[in-house]
Every structure is written in structure tokens, then in C-alpha cells.
C-alpha positions as CSV (number, residue, x, y, z in Angstrom):
1,M,10.5,14.2,-26.3
2,S,13.0,11.6,-26.7
3,K,12.1,7.8,-26.2
4,N,9.5,5.9,-23.7
5,T,11.5,4.2,-21.0
6,Q,9.8,1.0,-19.8
7,V,10.5,-1.4,-17.3
8,L,9.6,-5.1,-18.1
9,L,9.2,-8.1,-16.2
10,A,12.1,-10.2,-17.4
11,A,11.8,-13.3,-15.0
12,R,9.5,-14.7,-12.5
13,P,11.2,-14.7,-9.1
14,S,11.2,-17.8,-7.2
15,E,11.9,-16.1,-4.0
16,K,13.0,-12.5,-3.6
17,P,13.1,-10.4,-6.7
18,V,16.7,-9.7,-8.0
19,P,17.7,-6.9,-10.6
20,S,17.9,-9.5,-13.4
21,D,14.3,-10.3,-13.0
22,F,13.4,-6.7,-14.4
23,R,14.6,-5.2,-17.9
24,V,14.6,-1.6,-18.7
25,V,14.1,-0.9,-22.6
26,E,13.6,2.2,-24.8
27,T,10.6,2.5,-27.2
28,A,9.2,4.9,-29.4
29,I,6.6,7.2,-27.9
30,P,3.2,6.2,-29.1
31,E,1.0,8.5,-30.8
32,P,-2.9,8.9,-29.6
33,A,-5.6,8.0,-32.0
34,E,-8.9,9.5,-32.0
35,G,-10.4,9.2,-28.4
36,E,-7.2,8.4,-26.8
37,V,-4.7,10.7,-25.0
38,L,-1.3,10.5,-24.5
39,L,0.2,10.7,-20.9
40,K,3.5,11.8,-19.6
41,I,4.0,9.8,-16.3
42,L,5.4,11.8,-13.4
43,Y,5.0,9.7,-10.4
44,L,4.9,5.9,-10.2
45,S,3.7,4.2,-7.1
46,L,5.4,1.2,-5.8
47,D,3.6,-1.2,-3.3
48,P,4.0,-4.5,-1.9
49,Y,1.0,-6.1,-4.1
50,M,3.1,-5.7,-7.2
51,R,5.2,-8.8,-5.9
52,G,2.2,-11.0,-6.2
53,R,1.7,-9.7,-9.8
54,M,5.1,-11.3,-10.7
55,N,3.9,-14.7,-9.8
56,A,2.1,-16.8,-12.5
57,G,-0.2,-18.5,-10.0
58,R,-3.8,-17.8,-9.4
59,S,-4.6,-14.9,-7.6
60,Y,-7.4,-11.9,-7.3
61,A,-5.7,-10.0,-10.5
62,K,-4.3,-11.5,-13.7
63,P,-0.3,-11.6,-13.5
64,V,2.2,-9.6,-15.4
65,E,3.2,-11.3,-18.5
66,I,6.9,-11.9,-19.0
67,G,8.1,-9.1,-21.6
68,A,5.1,-6.8,-20.2
69,V,5.5,-3.6,-18.7
70,M,5.3,-3.8,-14.7
71,E,2.0,-2.5,-13.7
72,G,1.4,0.3,-11.1
73,G,-0.5,3.3,-10.2
74,T,0.8,6.4,-11.8
75,V,0.0,10.2,-11.8
76,A,0.6,11.8,-15.1
77,R,-0.1,15.0,-17.3
78,V,-1.9,14.9,-20.4
79,L,0.6,15.6,-23.1
80,R,-1.5,15.4,-26.2
81,S,-5.3,14.8,-26.1
82,R,-7.8,13.6,-28.9
83,H,-10.6,12.7,-26.3
84,P,-13.5,15.3,-25.4
85,D,-13.3,15.2,-21.7
86,F,-9.4,15.8,-21.2
87,S,-7.2,18.9,-22.3
88,D,-3.6,19.1,-22.9
89,G,-2.0,19.8,-19.5
90,D,-4.4,18.0,-17.4
91,F,-3.3,16.1,-14.5
92,V,-4.7,12.6,-14.1
93,L,-4.6,9.8,-11.9
94,S,-4.0,6.7,-14.0
95,H,-2.7,3.0,-14.1
96,S,-0.1,3.2,-16.7
97,G,2.6,1.1,-14.8
98,W,6.4,1.5,-15.2
99,Q,6.9,3.6,-18.2
100,S,7.6,7.2,-18.8
101,Y,4.8,7.6,-21.4
102,A,1.4,5.7,-22.0
103,L,-2.0,6.0,-23.9
104,S,-5.3,5.9,-22.4
105,R,-8.9,5.9,-23.4
106,G,-9.7,8.1,-20.6
107,T,-11.8,5.3,-18.8
108,D,-9.2,4.5,-16.1
109,L,-8.2,8.4,-15.6
110,R,-9.4,10.8,-12.7
111,K,-8.6,14.3,-12.9
112,L,-6.4,15.7,-10.3
113,D,-6.3,19.4,-8.6
114,P,-2.7,20.4,-8.2
115,A,-4.1,22.9,-5.8
116,A,-5.9,21.1,-3.7
117,A,-3.2,18.5,-2.7
118,P,0.5,17.6,-3.9
119,L,-0.1,15.3,-6.8
120,S,1.8,12.4,-5.3
121,T,-0.7,12.1,-2.5
122,A,-2.9,10.7,-5.2
123,L,-0.7,7.5,-4.9
124,G,-0.7,7.3,-1.0
125,I,-2.7,9.1,1.7
126,L,-5.6,10.1,-0.9
127,G,-4.9,7.2,-3.0
128,M,-5.2,3.3,-3.0
129,P,-3.1,2.9,0.3
130,G,-5.0,5.4,2.3
131,F,-8.3,4.0,0.8
132,T,-7.1,0.6,1.8
133,A,-6.6,1.8,5.2
134,Y,-9.8,3.6,5.5
135,A,-12.1,0.9,3.9
136,G,-10.7,-2.0,5.7
137,L,-10.5,-0.3,9.2
138,L,-13.9,1.0,9.2
139,T,-15.9,-1.4,7.3
140,I,-14.4,-4.6,8.8
141,G,-12.4,-3.6,12.0
142,K,-15.2,-1.0,12.9
143,P,-13.4,0.1,16.3
144,L,-15.2,1.4,18.8
145,P,-14.2,4.2,21.5
146,G,-11.9,2.7,24.0
147,E,-11.0,-0.3,22.1
148,T,-7.4,-1.4,21.2
149,V,-6.4,-1.2,17.5
150,V,-2.8,-2.6,16.5
151,V,-1.5,-2.1,13.2
152,A,2.1,-3.5,11.7
153,A,4.1,-1.5,9.4
154,A,2.9,1.5,11.3
155,S,5.3,4.0,9.5
156,G,4.1,2.8,6.0
157,A,1.4,4.1,3.8
158,V,-1.3,1.9,5.0
159,G,-0.3,1.2,8.5
160,S,0.1,4.9,9.2
161,A,-3.3,5.9,8.2
162,V,-5.0,2.9,10.0
163,G,-3.8,4.2,13.4
164,Q,-4.5,7.9,12.8
165,I,-8.0,6.8,11.8
166,A,-8.4,4.7,14.7
167,R,-7.5,7.7,16.9
168,I,-10.1,9.7,15.4
169,K,-12.8,7.4,16.0
170,G,-11.8,7.2,19.7
171,A,-9.9,4.0,19.7
172,R,-6.3,3.4,21.2
173,A,-3.7,2.9,18.6
174,V,-0.8,0.5,19.0
175,G,1.8,0.6,16.2
176,I,4.3,-1.8,15.3
177,A,7.4,-0.6,13.1
178,G,11.1,-1.6,12.5
179,G,13.8,0.5,14.0
180,A,14.2,3.2,16.3
181,D,13.5,6.1,13.7
182,K,10.5,4.7,12.3
183,C,9.0,4.0,15.9
184,A,9.8,7.4,17.1
185,F,7.9,9.0,13.7
186,V,5.1,6.7,14.5
187,R,4.8,7.9,18.1
188,D,6.0,11.5,18.0
189,T,4.6,12.5,14.4
190,L,1.6,10.3,13.9
191,G,0.6,10.3,17.3
192,F,-0.1,6.7,18.2
193,D,-0.6,5.8,21.8
194,A,2.3,3.4,21.9
195,V,4.8,1.8,19.3
196,I,6.6,-1.3,19.5
197,D,9.7,-2.4,17.6
198,H,9.2,-6.0,16.0
199,R,13.2,-6.3,15.8
200,A,13.3,-6.2,19.7
201,P,14.4,-9.5,21.2
202,D,11.3,-9.3,23.5
203,F,9.0,-8.2,21.0
204,A,6.1,-10.3,22.0
205,E,6.5,-9.1,25.4
206,Q,6.4,-5.6,25.0
207,L,3.7,-5.8,22.7
208,A,1.5,-7.6,25.4
209,A,2.5,-4.9,28.0
210,A,1.0,-2.3,25.3
211,C,-1.9,-3.8,25.2
212,P,-3.1,-4.7,28.6
213,K,-6.9,-5.5,27.7
214,G,-5.9,-7.3,24.9
215,I,-6.5,-6.4,21.1
216,D,-9.9,-5.7,19.6
217,V,-8.8,-5.0,15.9
218,Y,-5.9,-6.0,14.4
219,F,-5.1,-4.8,10.8
220,E,-3.0,-7.3,9.2
221,N,-0.5,-6.4,6.4
222,V,2.6,-8.2,7.5
223,G,2.1,-12.0,8.7
224,G,5.1,-13.7,10.0
225,H,6.4,-13.5,13.8
226,V,4.2,-10.1,14.3
227,W,1.0,-12.3,13.8
228,D,2.6,-15.0,16.1
229,A,2.9,-12.3,18.9
230,V,-0.6,-10.8,18.0
231,F,-2.8,-13.7,17.8
232,P,-2.6,-14.8,21.6
233,L,-3.6,-11.2,22.4
234,L,-6.9,-11.2,20.3
235,N,-10.1,-10.6,22.5
236,D,-13.1,-12.3,22.1
237,F,-15.2,-11.1,19.0
238,A,-11.7,-9.4,17.7
239,R,-11.7,-8.5,14.2
240,V,-8.8,-8.9,11.9
241,P,-8.9,-7.1,8.2
242,V,-6.1,-8.8,6.1
243,C,-4.9,-6.7,3.5
244,G,-1.4,-7.9,3.0
245,L,1.3,-10.5,4.1
246,I,4.4,-8.7,3.2
247,A,6.6,-11.1,5.5
248,H,5.7,-13.9,3.0
249,Y,5.4,-12.5,-0.6
250,N,9.1,-13.8,-1.1
251,Q,8.3,-17.5,-0.2
252,P,7.9,-19.9,-3.0
253,A,4.4,-20.9,-4.0
254,G,2.9,-23.6,-1.5
255,A,5.8,-23.0,1.0
256,Q,5.1,-23.7,4.5
257,A,7.4,-23.4,7.5
258,G,7.0,-25.7,10.1
259,S,4.0,-27.9,11.3
260,D,0.3,-27.3,10.2
261,R,-1.0,-24.6,12.6
262,L,-4.2,-24.3,10.8
263,P,-6.5,-26.5,13.1
264,G,-5.2,-24.5,16.2
265,V,-5.9,-21.3,14.6
266,M,-9.2,-22.4,13.7
267,R,-10.1,-23.6,17.1
268,E,-9.3,-20.3,18.5
269,V,-11.4,-18.6,15.7
270,L,-14.1,-20.5,16.7
271,S,-13.7,-20.3,20.7
272,R,-13.0,-16.8,20.6
273,S,-15.7,-16.0,17.9
274,L,-13.1,-14.0,15.8
275,L,-13.5,-12.3,12.5
276,I,-10.8,-12.8,9.9
277,R,-11.4,-11.2,6.6
278,G,-9.2,-10.6,3.7
279,F,-10.2,-7.9,1.2
280,I,-9.1,-6.0,-1.9
281,Q,-9.8,-2.3,-1.7
282,R,-11.7,-2.4,-4.8
283,E,-14.4,-4.3,-3.1
284,F,-15.5,-0.9,-1.4
285,A,-15.3,1.2,-4.4
286,D,-18.6,2.8,-3.5
287,Q,-17.1,4.5,-0.6
288,R,-14.4,6.4,-2.4
289,P,-16.3,9.6,-2.7
290,L,-16.9,9.6,1.1
291,F,-13.0,8.6,1.7
292,Y,-11.8,11.8,-0.7
293,Q,-13.9,14.1,1.4
294,E,-13.2,12.7,4.8
295,M,-9.6,12.2,4.3
296,A,-9.0,15.6,2.6
297,G,-10.5,17.3,5.9
298,W,-8.4,15.3,8.2
299,I,-5.0,16.3,6.6
300,K,-6.3,19.9,6.3
301,S,-7.1,19.9,10.1
302,G,-3.9,18.1,11.1
303,E,-5.5,15.0,12.4
304,V,-3.6,12.9,9.7
305,R,-0.2,13.3,8.8
306,Y,1.6,11.4,6.3
307,R,5.3,11.0,5.2
308,E,6.5,10.2,1.3
309,D,9.8,8.4,0.3
310,I,10.5,9.7,-3.2
311,V,13.3,8.3,-5.5
312,D,14.3,10.0,-8.5
313,G,14.5,8.1,-11.9
314,L,12.4,5.4,-13.3
315,E,15.5,3.4,-13.8
316,N,15.9,3.1,-10.2
317,A,12.6,1.4,-9.6
318,P,13.5,-2.3,-9.6
319,E,16.1,-1.5,-6.9
320,A,13.7,0.8,-4.9
321,F,11.1,-2.2,-5.2
322,I,13.4,-5.0,-4.0
323,G,14.2,-2.4,-1.0
324,L,10.5,-2.0,-0.4
325,L,10.1,-5.7,0.3
326,D,12.9,-5.6,2.6
327,G,11.6,-2.5,4.7
328,R,14.0,-0.3,3.7
329,N,11.6,2.6,2.5
330,F,10.3,5.3,5.2
331,G,6.9,6.3,4.3
332,K,4.8,5.8,0.9
333,L,7.4,5.0,-1.7
334,V,7.0,6.7,-4.8
335,I,9.2,7.0,-8.1
336,R,9.7,10.6,-9.5
337,V,9.7,10.1,-13.2
338,A,9.4,13.3,-14.5
339,A,9.2,17.1,-13.1
340,E,5.5,18.3,-12.8
341,N,6.2,21.4,-15.1
């Protein structure tokens, strides 16, 4: 063992993050006390929600402090255990953040079986993103057979799962993605019924043509011009689970483009009896056991497929994260911090 590499928040970005907002340091590897385990981080998940943690404003979770380790989900190996429930060599899901080693008292750990599924999937299709799709779509969206479900960022970790689960439930899945390669993946590999490139100049017209009976469920994780194209197509009693707004994450706090459109939106919410419900996946924690069981079964049967975008080296996390906010990743973005053996 050498040093513990950590990526700290160096400054709060006013808009889009830049490399100088992060600082890479090396510290001593900590020693576990009685009741603790020392973890060696193998994989780090990079997710859009982390952009919000860089802000100081009020949100659903406490922001990362300046000079603190950036937070994030991780897969780790127990390097040294002084905890009765864990042994050296155990693989665990943790929330250790952007660093190569971490201490844990075990309360935030879940053991993983590397023989059951690739360890990295605990950060993607079998982890928080997959559960976000599962709980948000089935609890709020409640798609019925024959209905039309639309999801943006359809090649990403959450969106890809949303569309595939919708099809399992008998609904028609329409994906929205950026670029020919991502659209082809959504259509040909994931099996969506239709996919639209949001970069197309006639995007709104293509979306309307792909949804001739309107939209019954729109899983919102983007906002921006995608929402503008979707909103007129929402049917009466449509359901809109809202798990993210990545198009707006780099806007300054309180920023609002153009005129106030809220009154018009609320008028349509009323007249069309729309359900728009924001959620954080942890609100549905009681559903996780069923999610693990069902998702594992769907993956085994081939009904659900997934793609990972793995970047090697913790030092590359800041640039990879900046790229994530620009949509440069293709699939679930994971940093490989260390080899599994």
C-alpha cells in the first residue's frame, strides 16, 4: 500500500464545473479502530446528482464542504476488518466518495457476491440508477399495457432501465437520446419501440410522430428543450416522475430563462389532471429487496440489458464528471479505481 488518493471539492462552480473546482491530494491510509473496516475502493460511480452537492444552496441533501472529499457510491474490498460482521476480502457496496481508501463502521455497507453479477453493476443497473428507474416508473408512473412511456437520456443508466421495464410491463417505450450511436443502441440493443435524436432540428415533430396516441408516462430526468417538446403531448391523467433535470444543473442558482411559464404549466396540470411528482430513490427503500430480485431475474432472462462506460484512474474522475454533464458518456459512468484482485 502507498497513499490514499482523494479528490476534494476545491471551489463551488457558478455554472459548469471546471478542473480547478477539484483538487487531488494524497494522505496517509487510515488504520481501522475496533468496530471498523478499512476499505480499498475498486469502483466509483459518477452520477448527475453530484453536481447539486457542489452547490451551497438548500437541497434534499447536505452539500459537500469546501476541502472535503467529493461524495459518491463505491464498490470496495475489505482490506482489514475489525468488525464482527465483515472479513478481510469481502466485497461491499459503500458510500465512500472519491478516494482510494476509506474507513467504515459497517452500517452503510452491503455485501456483494462477485459470482452473482459483475461488481460494477452494483453502481448501475443493480444499484441506485437501476432502482431509481424501477421505483420511479412503477410507483409513480404506473404504466399500463398499451400505454406510451417516454424517457429522455434513454441510453443512460436510468433511462435505459426505464424503457426496458416499461416494455416488460406491456407498455410502448419511446426513448430520447443524443446522437446516432446512442439512438441505435437504444433501438437495436435495448429494444425500445422508437427512439428520437434530441439534436435533430425537427426533434419536436419527430417525437409527436412517434407518439400518435400521446404520452401517458414521461420519466423526466433532463428538462430543457426535451420537456418543451414532451409537455404538449401529455395525455389527460399522464404521470410524470421527476428524478433529475440535468439540462439545468449548471445554471446559476435562481436563474430563469425567458418569461415565467409556470402559470401556463399549472393551468395545463389542472385542465389535463396531470400528476407531476419529484422523488428521491431513497423514499422507496422498502422496495429494494423486490428490486434486487426482479432486476436480477430480468438480466438473467435477457429482458434487461445494460452498458457501462468505465474510465480508469481516480485522477480522471473530475474530467469524466464534467463530460457526464455534457452527455459525453455512453452508458453508466464508472471510475475503475483499482483492480478487483
